[in-house]
Phi, psi and omega in degrees: 000129180290148182299323179298321177295319178300317181295319179297318178296319179299315183294331183277346182287149174299156185302330182274001181234021183290147174277134176264179184298323180296321179293322176294320177297321179296320178297315179294325178295319178295321179295318179300316180298319179297318179295319179292326175297321179291323176296318176304315180297317183287336174297318178296318176297320179300321177300317180294313180297315181297318179299316180297315180297316179297320179295319179296313180298317180295320179298320179291316184292321190250353181231300186294309181299313177300322178296317179295319179297318179297323180287325183277314184198119183290341185268000180284126178244127178283127179303142181298323181295329180288319176297316179299317181297320178296314179296319181297316181296319178294318179296321181296317178300313181296317183295317180298321180293315179298318178300315179299313182299314181297312181295319181299312182288332174294315178297315182298316180296318180296317185282346176293339186243323189241348185264146169274179185299316183296315180295321178299313180299315181299315183291319179293318179297316179299320179297316179294324178295317179299315180295322178300316178296314180295323180298314181290329174296314178295322180295317178298319178297317178297315180296323177296320179295317179297314180297317180297318179296319180294312181296317179298315179297319180294316180296316179296319179296321179297315179296321180295318179296316180297316180294321181296322181271357178066034181256135174284141182302325180294341181275347181284135181295138183300321182295328178290320177297317180299317180297315179298316180297317180296318178297317178298317178296321179297314178297318181296317180297317179295316182296306182292325178297318180296317179296316182298309183292327178293312182290324177294319177299317179297319179296313181298322181293319184277323188225325186300317180297323181286330175299316179295320180292323177294321177298319179295319178297318178296319178298317179295322178296319179294326177295323177296316181294327179287000000 
């Protein structure tokens, strides 16, 4: 409920039924508790989603991609740095989420006993902001790993085709190289764009919307105090 609506409702009440500041604080406190309960629920959902994503990435890195490589060319070797980057990006995503969960529940446990409503809101909002920053850092790392793998694979495939046909790179028409590069860039943009918007949508759905609502509640609480 918006603070302005609360004020209008307050003004319309008879003098003997007016809401005082404590009652408004209680309403905001109940809303905060409700939002935190939803975040608790979404943390459990986040664990499930994260587990599925990690399994998909691991399945691709260690089963699907090696099988495809074996079928296409037995001599293709995946660079060690590329494998490391993939593992690192997946680990970073998992680590940031675990860090957020631990910090969130520590703040929540602490504020259940010693924090007032304003302090609770500030600490929870700060925790969500930190996780938001870490999440996008991990997402950029993941996209970089995906992009690097795609470009490396495309470049290696191009060299293999040229070597197989015994063609010197200088003999290939420039317009054909440009077309191949543009097609590759288009596929890369679509692939990384789809991953980015999907994961960003998931974050906003699970936590981002509640971060904005908590900020609004804190603003309303500060307006009451003013």
